[in-house]
Structure formats: structure tokens, C-alpha cells
N, C-alpha and C positions, 0 to 999 in steps of 0.2 A: 754721393755714392748711391747706387741703385739698391733699393730694399729687396732683400731676399723674399721670394714668394714660394708658396707650396704648389707642387705639381699635382696632376690628376691622381697619381697613385697614392700620394700622401693624403689627399682629400678623401679618396675612397677608403683608405685604411682607417681614417678617423671615423667614418660612418660605420664600418665593420667593427672596429674596436669598441666604439661607443655602444653598439648593439650587443655583440657577443660578450657576455660577461656574467655579472651577478645573477640576472634574472633566469637565464636558461639553466643554470647549474643549481639554482636554489628554490625555484617556485613550484616545481611539480609536486613536491611533498605536501604543500598546502592545498594545491588544486584537488588532489585525490581525497582530501578530507570530505568533500561534498559531491564529488563526481566519480561514478563507478564505471562508466562505459569508456572503453579504450578509444572508440571512434569519437566520442564527445571530446576527449582530450586532444585528439588529432585535429578535429574541427576547430577547437579553441585556438590552436596554434596557427591553423590555416587562416582563420578569420583575422587573427592578429597580424599575420603577414600581409594579407590583402589590404587591411586597413593601413598598415605602414607604407605599403607600395602606393596606395592612393594618396597618402599624405606626401610621399616623396615626389610623386608626379605633380602635385599642386605646388609644393615648395620650389620645384624646379622652375616653374614659371616666375614665381616671385624672385628667386635668386638670380635668374638670368636677366630679368628686367630691372632689378634694383640691386646690383652687385656691390653692396657694402656690408661689412661685418656687422653683426648685431642680432641676426635672426629675427625673432618675433618683436623684439624691441624696435628695430628699424622699420619692419613691415607695418606694424600696427600704428606707429607714429605717423607714417606717410599715408596710409590708407584711411585711417579713422581720425585720430587726434593724438597730439604729443603726450597727453596725460595717459591715454591707454597704452601707448608704447612704453612710457616710463614704468607703468605697473608691470608690464611683461618683463622689462629689464630688471626691475626690483625683485620679482619672483625668480628670475633666472639667477640673480646674484645670491639670494638666500636659500633658494630651493632647487632651482633647475640644475645646477652643477654641484654645489657644495653637498647637498643631500645624497645624490647618486654616488659621488666620490666616497662619502661616508659609508653608504650601503655596500659598495664594492670592496672597500677596505675592510669592513667588518666581515664580509664573506671570505676575503683573503685570509684574515686572521683565523676564522673558524676552520677553514679548509686546512691551512698549514698546521695549526695546533692539533687538529684531529689526526692528520697524517703522520706527525712525529710522535703522537701518543702522549701529549702533555697531560698529566693527571697528577692527583695527589693534593697536597696542601702547600701553602706558602704563597708569597707575593707573585712569583712568576706564573705558576700554574693557574691561579685564580684570576689573574689579569692578563693572561697570555694573549687573548684575542685583541684587547684594547691596545696592548703594547705593540703587537705586530701591525695592527691597522694604522696606528699613529705613525709608526716607523716608515711604512711604505709611502705614506703621504709626504712625509718630510723628505725622504730620499728623492721621490719623483719631482717634488717642488724644486729641489736643488738642481736636478738634471735639466729641467725646462727653464730655469733662470739663467743658465750659463750660455747656451748657444742654440739658436733656432735650427741651424743646419744639423747639428748633432741630435737635437731633440726629434727632428723629423726622421732622421735615419733610424734612431732608436724605436720610434713608433712604427715605422714600416717593417722592421725586422720582427718586432714583437707581434704585430698583427699577422704577418705571414706564418709565424710559428703557431699562432692561435688557430688559424684556419687549418693548418696541417694536423694539429692535435685533435681538433673536432672531427676531422675526417677519419683519423685513426680510431677514435672512440666509436664512430658510426660503423665503420667496417668491422671492428671487433664485436660490436653488438649484433650486427646482421649475421655473423657466423658463429654466434654463441650456441653452445650445445643444449643447455638447459633453458628452454623457452617457457615463459609463464602463460597460463591460460587467460587471455584478455579478450573481451568481446569487441569485435569491430563490425558488428551487425547493425544495419539500419532498422532497429526495432523500437519497441515502446520505451525501453530503458534509455536508449539514446535520446529520444525526443523529450523524455522527462527531465534528463540532465540538461539538455540544451535550453529548455524554457524555465529552468530553475533559477532561484536567486544565487545559488552557489556558482552557477556558470557565469552570471553577470559579474559577480564579485571577482571571480577568477580572471576575467578579462582585464582587471586592474593589474594583476600579476603579469599577465601576458603583455599588456601595454607597456608595463615597466621593462620587461625583457626586450621589447622591440624599440624602446625609447633610444634615440640616437640616430634614427633614420634621417633626421634633419641636421646632423652635425656639421656638414660642410657649409651650410648656410650661415653658421655663426662666424666663420672666418672668411666670408666671401671676398672681403677687401684684400685678403692676403693670398688669394688663389690666382695662379696664372690663367689667363683666358677664361674668366669666370662664366661668360655667356655659354661656353661649351662645356667646361669641366664641372660646373656645379650640377647641372642636370645629369650628366654622365656619372658623376660620383654618387649622387643620391640614389638614382635608379639602379645602377649596377650593384652598389653595396647592399641595398635593401633586398634585391632579388636573391643575391648570394646567401644572405643571412636567413631569409625565409626558408629556402630549401634546406639549409643546414639545421635549422631549428625543428622543422617537422620531422626530419630523419632522426635527430638526436633524441627527441622525446619519444618517438616510436621505439627506439632501441632501449631507452630507459624502461619503458613499460614491458618490453619483451624479456628483460633480464632481471629486474627487481620485483619481488612480490609486493603488491600494493600495500599490505599491512606494514611492511618493513620501512616503507618510505613516508608513511603518513606523518605529517607534521615535522619531517626532518629537513634541515637546511642543506646538509652536505650530500645531496642526491648523487652528484658526480663522483664523490668519494666512495659511496656505497656501491655504485655501479662498477667502479674500477676494482673494488675488492671482490665483487661477484665474478668478474671476468678473469682477473689475474691472481686472485688469492690475497691474503692479508698483507704480506710484505710488499709484493709488487703493486698491489692496490694502493698502499700507503705512498709509494714512490709516485704513482700516477696522481694521487691526491695532491702531492707537493707540486707536480707539474701543472695541474689544473689551477692551483692557487697562484702559480706563476703567470698563467694566462690572464688572470684577473688584473695583473699589473698593467697589461695593455689597455684595459678599459679605464682604469684610474688615470693612466698617462694621457689618454686621448681627451678626457674631460678636464684635466689640468691644463691642457693646451687651449681648448676651445672656450671655456668659461670666462677667463680674464679678458678675452677679446670683446665680449658683450659689455662688460663693466667699463672697459676702456672707451668704447664708443659712447656710452652714457656720459662718461666724464668729458668727452670732447664736445658733447651737445649741451651739457648743463654745467654752468660755471661753478655752482655750489658743490659739485662733485668732481671738479676738474683734477683734484688730487689723484684720482684713480686713472687718469689718462696718461700719466707720465710713463715714459719708456726708459729702460736702461740702455747702455751702449750697444747691447746686442739686439736692439729693436724689439724688446720683450716688455709687455706691461707688468713690470715686476711688483708694483704695489697691489694691483688688483689680484695678481696671482697669490701673493702672500696672504692677503685678507681672505680670499676664497679658501685657501688651505686651512687657515685658522678656524673658519666657520665649520668646515668639514670635520675637523678634529673635535670641535665642540659638540657636534651631532653624535659622534662616536661615544663621547663620554657621558651623554645625557639621555639617549634614546635607544630603543631596541630596533633590531633589523626590520621587523614587520611594521612598526610605527613609522619608520623612515620611509619605507616603500609606499605605504598607503598615503602618507602625507604628500609624497611626490606625485602620485598618480592623479589625484583629483585636480590639484592646482595646475599642473602642466597640461592636462587634457583641456582645461578651460581656454588656455591661450593658443594652443595649437589649433583648436577648433575655430577660434576667432581669426587666426591667420589664414586658414584654408577658406573660410567664408570670405576673407578679403580678396581672394582670387576672383570671385564673382563680382564683388562690389567694386574692385579696381577696374574691371573691364567696363562697368557701367560708368564709373566716375571719371576714368582716364582712358577713353577708347583709343586715343592717339599715341599712347605710350608704346615705345618700341619693345616688342616681345620676341627676343631671339628664339625662345622656346615657348610653346603653348601647351597647356595641360592636355595630355591624351585623354579622350573620353569626356571632355568638358561638355556640359556642366554636370553630367551624371557622376563622375568620379569624385569631385569635391562634395557634392550633395550627399552621396552615400557615406563618405568619411564623416561629415557633420552629423548625420543621423546616428551613426554608431557612437560618436563622441557624446552626443546628448543622452543616449541610453546609458552610457557608462557614468556620466555625471549624475544622472538621476539615481542610479543604484548606489553610487558612492555616498550620496547624501542619505539615502534610505538605510543602507546596511552598515556604513562606517561613518556616522555623523560626527564623531569626535575629531577624527583625523581630517575629514573634509572641511569642517568648520574652522579648524586650526589653519588650514590652507587659505580659506577665505579671509580670516583675520590678518594673516601675513600679507595678503594682497591689499586689503583696505589700508593697512598701516603705510603701505607705499604711497597711496593717494595723499595721505596727510603730509608725508615728506615732500612730495612733488609740489603741493600748493605752498607749503612753508618756504621751500627752496626758491620757487619762482617769485614769491613776494619779496623775499630778502634780496634777491637779485635785482628786482625792480627798485 
């Protein structure tokens, strides 16, 4: 029987759903703590979008020339060394998907609890965020364990609703009557912000918001006509999200006074209340929390495919490669959800996001560098798509990635070092596993 494959729209919806979610609705409140210029905020999101697009252009070449599921795991193993690929897969397993699922679920719980006005004392109010976050992961895990076709349809519908709702928010913000006085001038204040440590650290939040631009690459082996659909899904999805992100943050700044959003996680909820009042704003907050379900769902789909491929290549982890009768890597999916739930119960939202940022930037940077190295090492490899703007595009992506890694270590050493420790632990597992296999 022929295995069901995902079409272009599902591949693109995975990219869009992975990107539009927790980051754009939660990070602005932390960015304005150290950045005062409205234009600096807009540039922050533009830079993030351009970097994501450069990454998507680079990954399009990798995905079209090496169309197998696994993302960085497969690319780095083929381009550099199996050990480096294993490290990327190890990080994807423990950090790349489980941690973003946890962060999105925490944001879902915070938004939903704030919108329904959960307050007071007792077990439910004090643990409402955790209960809601864990519940949404359990439900979506069940959905994607049952049927691939139904899971794809669910994902497509949720992503379409998400795009529609973001457009509603943007239009409402553009026509809002009470506009805040925010500076968009190219003045000294702008450049002071751009060259500040706060701007560099804020790029971590923005990079987290844009993470997911490479989502289709993780399920390359399950996409119809991957040589065509992977580049199309990555580039189209990233371009759509970049435009929406810049517009959404612009209207957030236009409607919400900066002092009111400083340090606040539920920026989207605050925005909705400013536009529609308390009651309708709460309803919109519930809808926004529902949109985060699409992000969680997309990562629940993509993450286990990486772990499955690792299990196919390494016998000591072959347990993870097993599929159920619906052609779904159910063991990898269940373990991933369990790790995400553990993050929810043990870490704060900010810690999870910063932990994700440094570690994932390291491996995406290596993958993009691999575009250049692969052309040198394997010039005869068939490349149905070649990176537009090569070699300038991958080099600029790498320079920005190195800048962010430096500031990550300098400004947030605890979370960055934790990410490096998680990576090194994977190296120990790899050598122990390969020796036991021998």
C-alpha cells in the first residue's frame, strides 16, 4: 500500500504554523524593556525576517538535493560527519521541538487563563497555566497518533484560521482611533538602540519567534515532489510570516502604551482589550490562545520524524523508529510529548526560550555553512534548487548567527551553557552507542 504523503499546502502550513505562535504574541513585552525606539523594534523584526528568509533560501538547496526527513540531523551527518549529525538530532529531540512545544503550551495556558479571568486561591487557579498547557499537549498528541490524513487536515484548517486572525488583528490595529506616540525617526536614539546589548539579546526573542522557517525540511521524506515543494514551502511560508510579523508588531506599538506592556507575556491579550474592551478583548484572548494550538500541533507532527530517522540510522536507538499502523512514529511522538510536559513542570517561559535560542542557532548556522561546504565537497551532486544570492545569502546568515551566539554567551551565560552541556551529553551517547553496536 502506498504511504500517504503531505502536499505543498500542508508543508507550507507547517512552516507558517511553526513560525506564527508563541514568539510574536509574547516577546514584545520583553523587547521594550531595553529598547525605546519604535523604529528599532520594526528593524528588529525586519532583520529577523530577512535572516529567516536567508535561512529558508539556504535550506531549500539542502532539502531539494537531499530530500530525506531529519533536517539538521541528516544534513550535518552527510556534509560533515555522522557524529555532528547525531548531535543535531540529539538537540532536536531534547530541545528543538520539545522545548518550543512546552513554551507554546505555557503561552497557551497563560493566554487562556488570563482571558477567562482565573484568579483567587486553590489548586485550579494557582496551577491553571500548567494544567492547561499539559492538557493541550496530551490532546494534540492523541490527534496526531490516530491518523495522518486527519492530522494534516486539522493542521491546514488551524493554520488558515491563524493567518485570518492575524490579519484581523492587523487591520483592527491600523484603524484604531487612540494611537500612541512612538518614534519611528532615524535619529540618535534609534542607532543607540540598534547597537546596544539589549538589541542583540532581543534578537534571541525574534529568532525564537521566527524559528520554524525550516519546518518542511524535517519531514522532507514524507512530502510529495520534495525537489519542488520543499523550496516552495520554505520560501513562501517565511515570506508570508515576515510580512505579518512586521505589521503585527507595528500595530502593537501603535495601540499599547509601552509602559503597560513592559515585561508582560500576554501582549496579544492586552492589545485585544485595548481595541475591543475588556469583555470582547477576553474573547479575542481565548481565540489567540486557540491559535497557539496550531503551533503546538505543527511541532508535534515534525519533531518525531527527526527522532524516527535517527532510530533508522542508529541501531541502539532503533526503538524510536517504529511506526504504528497509521504510518506514524508513535514512540518518538509519545516520548517527545513527555519531555515537553517535563519542561512545563520544571522551567519558566523565559528560561525555556533562551535555552532554545542559543542551542538551535548553533546547528542552523552549521547547516547553512554546509551549503557552501557541500558545493566544494560534492560539486557533482544534483541540485534541483540552488540558493538565490549564493554565496552572499548564506554568509550573511552565518555572520548574524555568530553575532547572536556571542551575545548569548555574554549576556545569558547560564542558559547558553546549559544548551552546550545538553549538546555535549549527546556526544557521549553517540560514542557509547556506536561502541556497543560494534
